[in-house]
N, C-alpha and C positions, 0 to 999 in steps of 0.2 A: 433506162439505159444510160442516160447522161450521168446519173448519180454514180453508177459503177465506174465510169470513166473518171469522174471527179475523185472518187475514192482511190483509184489506181494512181492518179497523178499526185495525190496528197495523202500519203499513208497515215499521216498524223491526224487526219479527219475521218478515218473510216468509222462508219456507223453513227456519226454525229449528224444531227439535223441543224440546218442553218436558221437562225432567228432573224427575221427581217425587222429592221427598225424603221418606223415611219417618221420622217422628218416633218416638223411643223414649218410651214412657209408663212412669211409675213406678206400679206396682200398689200400692194402699194396704196397709200392713202388716196381717197377719191375726193373730187371737188365738184361742187354744184356750179353749173353754168346758168346764170340768172339773167333773164331779160327784164329790163325796166321800162315802164310806160313813159311816154312823153306825149306832148300835144301835137307833134308834127309827123312822126313816122306812121305810115298808113297801115291799116290792119292787113291789107293784102300783102304788103312787103313782109310783115312779121310771119304770116302764114307761109309765104314762099321760103323765107330763110329757115324756118323750122323744118320744112319738108326737105330742102336742099342739103342743109348742113347737119341736121339732127335725125334725118331719115324717119320722120314722123309721117303718118298718113294725113290726108287732107282733113279728116274728121278730128284726129288728135291735135293737129296744128291749130285748127279753128277753135277747139275747146281751150287749148292753152293760151291762144291769143286773147280770147275773151277773159280768161282769168287775169292775164297781164293787164288788160285794159281796165278791169273793174277793181282789182286788188293792188295794182301798182307794180307788181312784179310776178314772175313765174319761173319755175325751174325747168330748163330745157333738157337737162340730163346730168348724169354723174360720170366723171371721167378721171383718169390719172391726170396729174397737173399739166404735163406737156400737151396732151390732147385737148384738155379744157382750154388752155391758152391759145392753141392753134384755132380752135373753133371760135373763140372770142374774137381773135384778130381777123379771121376770115369774114365773119358777119359784120363787124364794125367797118372793115374796109369796103365791103359791098355797100353798106349803108352810106358811107361817105361818097362813093361813086354815084349814088342816087340822091345825094344831097339831103340825107336824112340823119337826124341826130341820135339814132338808136344807140343805147348804151347797154353793155353787158358787163356783169361782174362775176368774179369767181370766189366761192367760199368753201372752206374745208368742210367735208362731210363727216369723216371719221378719222380714227388714228391708226389705220392699218391693222385690222383685226387678224388673228392667226386663223389659218384653215389647213386641213390635211392636204398633203401632197397628192 
């Protein structure tokens, strides 16, 4: 029914079908938030920070904390730049409040690959 009404309003388009064009959207670049191991920050603090700010389960947080401890660093998540920086600042601020030298860094992950709208 709506096609008839469209045809009545636009006589120049009677009987034509409309072709939809799908635009390609560029996904914002993502950044890795990386925790770095140090000799003073407690394992419990790292687990708590991963659970609170990165919404990881206790098991995921513990596994990642052990990776950070044994390998020197670990990726907590991938985020657009503004969110990655916010998480970095929140965790480092909390670490300072607890007098721990925990350091996080941010690294580019990709170059904003295209995806369908």
